[in-house]
C-alpha positions as CSV (number, residue, x, y, z in Angstrom):
1,X,16.4,-13.8,-15.8
2,X,14.9,-12.7,-19.4
3,X,14.4,-15.7,-22.0
4,X,15.0,-15.4,-25.6
5,X,17.3,-13.5,-27.8
6,X,19.9,-11.8,-25.3
7,X,21.5,-8.0,-25.7
8,X,24.6,-9.2,-24.2
9,X,25.4,-12.6,-25.0
10,X,29.2,-12.5,-24.0
11,X,30.3,-14.7,-21.4
12,X,32.7,-13.7,-18.2
13,X,35.7,-15.2,-20.1
14,X,35.0,-12.5,-22.8
15,X,35.9,-9.7,-19.9
16,X,38.9,-8.3,-18.1
17,X,38.9,-8.6,-14.2
18,X,38.3,-5.1,-13.8
19,X,35.6,-5.3,-16.2
20,X,33.6,-7.9,-14.2
21,X,34.3,-6.1,-11.3
22,X,32.2,-2.9,-12.6
23,X,29.6,-5.4,-13.6
24,X,28.8,-5.1,-9.8
25,X,30.3,-1.8,-8.8
26,X,29.5,0.6,-11.9
27,X,27.9,3.9,-10.6
28,X,28.1,2.6,-7.0
29,X,31.6,4.2,-6.3
30,X,30.6,7.6,-5.4
31,X,32.2,7.9,-1.5
32,X,30.4,9.4,1.0
33,X,32.1,11.9,2.9
34,X,33.3,9.5,6.0
35,X,34.5,7.3,3.8
36,X,38.1,7.7,3.5
37,X,38.8,4.6,1.0
38,X,36.5,3.4,-1.4
39,X,36.7,0.9,-4.0
40,X,40.1,0.2,-6.2
41,X,42.6,0.3,-3.3
42,X,43.3,-3.1,-0.8
43,X,40.8,-1.9,1.8
44,X,38.5,0.3,2.6
45,X,38.3,2.4,5.2
46,X,36.1,4.8,6.8
47,X,35.5,6.9,10.0
48,X,32.3,6.4,11.8
49,X,30.3,8.9,14.3
50,X,31.7,8.7,18.3
51,X,29.3,6.7,20.9
52,X,28.0,4.3,18.0
53,X,28.4,0.8,17.7
54,X,29.2,-0.8,14.8
55,X,27.5,-4.3,14.0
56,X,28.6,-6.7,10.8
57,X,27.0,-9.5,9.3
58,X,27.9,-12.3,6.3
59,X,25.7,-14.4,4.2
60,X,26.1,-15.9,1.3
61,X,23.7,-17.5,-1.9
62,X,24.6,-20.6,-3.4
63,X,23.9,-21.6,-7.0
64,X,21.9,-24.9,-6.6
65,X,21.4,-24.1,-2.8
66,X,19.6,-20.7,-2.4
67,X,18.7,-20.2,-6.3
68,X,19.0,-21.5,-9.4
69,X,19.7,-19.1,-12.9
70,X,16.5,-19.5,-14.3
71,X,15.1,-17.4,-11.1
72,X,15.4,-13.5,-12.0
73,X,19.1,-12.8,-12.2
74,X,18.1,-9.2,-10.6
75,X,16.5,-10.5,-7.8
76,X,19.5,-13.0,-7.1
77,X,21.4,-9.8,-6.3
78,X,18.7,-7.9,-4.3
79,X,18.3,-11.3,-2.4
80,X,21.9,-11.8,-1.5
81,X,21.7,-7.9,0.5
82,X,18.1,-8.7,1.7
83,X,19.3,-11.6,3.7
84,X,22.1,-9.8,5.5
85,X,20.0,-6.7,5.9
86,X,17.7,-8.8,8.1
87,X,20.3,-9.8,9.9
88,X,20.9,-5.8,11.0
89,X,17.4,-5.0,11.4
90,X,17.3,-7.9,13.9
91,X,20.0,-6.3,16.1
92,X,18.2,-2.8,15.7
93,X,21.4,-1.6,13.7
94,X,21.7,1.1,10.7
95,X,22.9,-0.4,7.7
96,X,25.7,1.3,6.1
97,X,28.2,-0.4,4.1
98,X,28.5,-3.4,1.8
99,X,31.2,-5.9,0.5
100,X,30.6,-8.0,-2.0
101,X,32.5,-11.7,-3.3
102,X,31.5,-13.0,-6.3
103,X,33.0,-16.5,-7.6
104,X,31.4,-16.9,-10.9
105,X,31.9,-19.2,-13.7
106,X,34.1,-18.3,-16.7
107,X,30.7,-19.4,-18.8
108,X,28.3,-17.5,-17.0
109,X,26.5,-14.7,-19.8
110,X,27.6,-11.3,-18.8
111,X,24.1,-10.3,-19.0
112,X,23.0,-12.2,-16.3
113,X,26.1,-10.9,-13.9
114,X,25.1,-7.7,-14.9
115,X,22.1,-8.1,-13.8
116,X,22.7,-9.3,-10.4
117,X,24.9,-6.4,-9.7
118,X,22.1,-4.4,-10.4
119,X,19.6,-6.1,-8.0
120,X,22.6,-6.0,-5.4
121,X,23.0,-1.9,-6.1
122,X,19.0,-1.2,-6.7
123,X,19.1,-2.3,-2.6
124,X,21.6,-1.1,-1.5
125,X,20.5,2.7,-2.6
126,X,17.0,1.7,-0.9
127,X,18.5,1.3,2.3
128,X,21.2,4.2,1.6
129,X,24.1,1.5,2.3
130,X,27.1,2.3,0.2
131,X,29.2,-0.4,-1.2
132,X,33.0,0.5,-0.7
133,X,34.5,-2.9,-1.9
134,X,34.7,-6.9,-2.5
135,X,36.4,-9.3,-4.7
136,X,35.4,-11.4,-8.0
137,X,37.3,-14.4,-8.7
138,X,36.8,-17.6,-10.9
139,X,34.2,-20.6,-9.4
140,X,35.0,-23.9,-11.5
141,X,31.1,-24.5,-11.2
142,X,27.9,-22.1,-10.0
143,X,27.8,-19.2,-8.9
144,X,28.9,-17.9,-5.4
145,X,28.1,-15.0,-3.6
146,X,28.6,-13.5,-0.5
147,X,28.2,-9.9,0.8
148,X,29.2,-8.7,4.7
149,X,27.3,-6.0,5.6
150,X,28.1,-3.0,8.1
151,X,25.7,-1.0,10.3
152,X,26.0,1.1,13.9
153,X,23.6,1.2,16.7
154,X,24.0,2.6,19.8
155,X,25.1,0.9,22.3
156,X,22.3,0.8,24.7
157,X,19.9,-0.1,21.8
158,X,21.3,-3.4,20.7
159,X,18.7,-6.6,20.2
160,X,20.4,-9.3,20.9
161,X,18.9,-12.9,21.4
162,X,19.0,-13.2,25.4
163,X,17.4,-10.7,27.9
164,X,14.8,-13.0,28.1
165,X,12.1,-13.3,30.9
166,X,9.2,-15.8,31.8
167,X,6.2,-14.7,30.6
168,X,7.2,-12.4,27.9
169,X,5.4,-12.1,24.8
170,X,6.5,-13.2,21.5
171,X,5.7,-11.3,18.5
172,X,6.5,-12.0,14.6
173,X,6.2,-9.0,12.0
174,X,4.4,-9.4,8.5
175,X,3.5,-13.1,7.6
176,X,4.8,-16.6,7.6
177,X,5.3,-19.3,5.4
178,X,5.0,-17.1,2.3
179,X,8.9,-18.1,0.5
180,X,8.2,-22.0,1.3
181,X,5.2,-22.2,-0.5
182,X,6.6,-20.1,-3.1
183,X,9.5,-22.4,-3.6
184,X,7.1,-25.3,-4.8
185,X,6.7,-26.2,-8.7
186,X,2.9,-26.0,-8.5
187,X,2.4,-22.6,-6.9
188,X,2.9,-19.5,-9.3
189,X,0.9,-17.0,-7.3
190,X,3.0,-13.8,-7.6
191,X,2.9,-12.7,-3.9
192,X,5.1,-15.7,-3.0
193,X,6.9,-15.9,-5.7
194,X,8.2,-12.4,-4.5
195,X,8.7,-13.7,-1.4
196,X,11.0,-16.2,-2.5
197,X,12.7,-14.3,-5.5
198,X,12.7,-10.7,-3.6
199,X,11.9,-10.8,0.5
200,X,11.8,-7.5,1.9
201,X,14.1,-6.9,5.6
202,X,12.3,-4.8,8.4
203,X,14.9,-2.1,8.6
204,X,12.9,0.6,9.6
205,X,10.8,-1.9,11.9
206,X,13.8,-3.2,13.5
207,X,15.3,0.4,14.1
208,X,11.9,1.7,15.3
209,X,11.7,-1.3,17.5
210,X,15.5,-0.6,18.6
211,X,14.7,3.3,19.3
212,X,11.3,2.2,21.3
213,X,13.5,-0.1,24.6
214,X,10.9,-2.0,24.1
215,X,12.4,-4.9,22.8
216,X,14.0,-7.3,25.5
217,X,15.6,-9.9,22.8
218,X,15.0,-10.6,18.6
219,X,16.2,-12.6,15.6
220,X,15.1,-12.8,12.3
221,X,13.2,-15.6,11.1
222,X,15.2,-17.0,8.3
223,X,15.4,-21.3,9.0
224,X,11.5,-21.4,10.2
225,X,9.6,-20.0,13.0
226,X,10.3,-23.1,15.0
227,X,14.3,-23.7,14.8
228,X,14.4,-19.6,15.5
229,X,11.6,-19.2,18.4
230,X,14.3,-22.1,19.7
231,X,17.5,-19.9,19.4
232,X,15.5,-16.9,20.7
233,X,15.2,-18.2,24.2
234,X,17.5,-21.2,24.6
235,X,20.4,-18.8,25.4
236,X,18.5,-17.9,28.6
237,X,17.6,-21.6,29.3
238,X,14.2,-20.6,28.7
239,X,11.4,-22.3,26.4
240,X,8.6,-20.7,24.7
241,X,4.8,-21.8,23.8
242,X,3.2,-21.1,20.4
243,X,-0.7,-20.2,19.9
244,X,-0.5,-21.7,16.2
245,X,-4.0,-20.3,15.6
246,X,-2.7,-16.8,16.0
247,X,0.4,-17.6,13.6
248,X,0.1,-14.9,11.1
249,X,-0.4,-16.2,7.2
250,X,-1.1,-13.8,3.8
251,X,-4.6,-14.3,1.9
252,X,-2.6,-16.0,-1.0
253,X,-0.8,-18.5,1.3
254,X,-4.5,-19.0,2.7
255,X,-5.6,-19.8,-0.4
256,X,-3.3,-21.8,-1.8
257,X,-2.5,-24.2,1.2
258,X,-6.7,-24.9,1.1
259,X,-6.2,-25.6,-2.5
260,X,-3.5,-27.8,-1.9
261,X,-4.3,-29.2,0.7
262,X,-1.7,-28.3,3.2
263,X,-1.2,-27.0,6.7
264,X,-1.3,-23.7,6.9
265,X,0.0,-24.0,10.6
266,X,3.1,-26.2,9.5
267,X,4.0,-24.0,6.6
268,X,3.8,-20.9,8.8
269,X,5.6,-22.9,11.4
270,X,8.6,-24.9,9.1
271,X,8.6,-22.7,6.3
272,X,11.9,-20.7,5.9
273,X,13.3,-17.6,4.3
274,X,10.5,-15.8,5.9
275,X,13.0,-13.0,6.9
276,X,10.4,-11.7,9.5
277,X,11.4,-10.4,12.8
278,X,10.7,-12.4,15.9
279,X,10.6,-10.3,19.0
280,X,9.9,-10.7,23.0
281,X,8.5,-8.0,25.2
282,X,7.1,-7.2,28.6
283,X,3.2,-8.3,28.6
284,X,2.5,-4.8,29.4
285,X,4.2,-3.5,26.3
286,X,2.8,-5.5,23.7
287,X,0.0,-3.0,22.3
288,X,2.7,-0.4,22.4
289,X,5.2,-2.3,20.6
290,X,2.2,-3.2,18.2
291,X,1.8,1.2,17.5
292,X,5.6,1.0,17.1
293,X,5.0,-1.2,14.1
294,X,1.6,0.5,13.1
295,X,3.7,3.5,12.9
296,X,6.2,1.9,10.3
297,X,3.6,1.0,8.4
298,X,4.3,-3.1,9.5
299,X,2.5,-5.5,11.5
300,X,3.6,-7.6,14.6
301,X,1.5,-10.6,15.9
302,X,1.3,-12.0,19.2
303,X,1.8,-15.9,18.5
304,X,3.1,-16.9,21.8
305,X,4.7,-16.4,25.5
306,X,8.0,-17.3,26.7
307,X,8.1,-20.3,29.4
308,X,10.3,-21.4,32.1
309,X,10.4,-25.3,30.8
310,X,12.9,-25.6,27.9
311,X,11.4,-26.4,24.7
312,X,9.0,-25.7,22.3
313,X,5.2,-26.4,22.6
314,X,2.0,-25.6,21.3
315,X,-0.5,-24.3,23.6
316,X,-1.9,-27.4,24.3
317,X,1.1,-28.8,25.1
318,X,2.0,-30.4,22.4
319,X,5.9,-30.8,21.7
320,X,7.1,-29.0,18.2
321,X,10.7,-29.4,18.7
322,X,12.8,-27.1,16.3
323,X,12.2,-28.6,13.1
324,X,13.1,-26.0,10.1
325,X,15.7,-25.4,7.7
326,X,19.3,-26.9,8.1
327,X,22.3,-26.2,6.2
328,X,23.8,-29.9,6.6
329,X,20.5,-32.1,8.3
C-alpha cells in the first residue's frame, strides 16, 4: 500500500456495487472459448475437456488474521490467489478458473480495493487463470476475502494425501521458514518479507510431478512442516522421521536466525505459510523426482522417511509432535 497523498481518496461508500465489482474484474472478463457464461450473470458456466477430473479449492484472507492494511495492497490480492494455487499444485492440477468473494467496509479507500483487485488479476494472468465471477458485499468491520479456484487433472495423475508405504522418502520443495521470519517486526530482509506477502505457489512443479507418476502422496506446506507432515502420513496410519539437519533454509533465513539467536531448525519445522510442496516417493525414485524439479527450475530436498510407527520424530528418535499454525488453537 502506498503512503502519503493518494491518487484516489474516495471510499467505497462513494461507489455503486457495480463499480466496486469492476475494481476486481476490470480487464478480467474476456471469456475463453470454453466459458459459456462469464461475469455478469447469476453463475458461471463452462465446458471442460472430456476425460479430465475437475479440482476445486477455496481459501480466504482475513484482515487482522492473515494481513493488515499496512501491507502492500496488491500483494494482498496476489496472496489471495496464491494460497489457493498452492492447493491445486499439491493435487497436480492445472489451474483454470477463479471466483472471488470480497467483504469490504464502506470506508475502505477505493485505491486499496483497486490494488487488491489488481494483484489478484496479475497473478491470475501469470498462471493463465480466468476470473469468471464472484461477489462483493459490505463488511461491518475489516476486509474479508475468499477465492475459489477450479482446475483439472487426469484422474490417473491426481496426487493425494494417501497412498504411502513405510520406507518412502519425504522431499520438500524450495526452502522453509522464510515467511515466519518475515512476520517478525524486527526483520526487514526483503527476501523474507516477500515470502510472507507474495508467496510463490509451485504450480509448474506440481504439474510436472503429477505427470511423472513418481509421487505416492503430496500436500502443500501451509501450516508448518511439522503439522503438514503429520497430515500427510496419518491417513495411512503411518508416521514420519525427519532429518532436521537436512531441512532447507534460504541464505537470508540462516543470516537472520544467526543474527537474532533463533533456532533455524525450529523456524523451518514450525513456520507457517511456506506454500512449498511436501511429497513422498519410493526410495528408488528420489533422484528422478529431483531431476523433474530441476527441469522446472525448482529444487526438491530429501528431509525424511515414512515410518511404520505413527507419530513424528527426529532422526535421533525425539518426538516432534505436530505443532504449527492452528486457526483455533
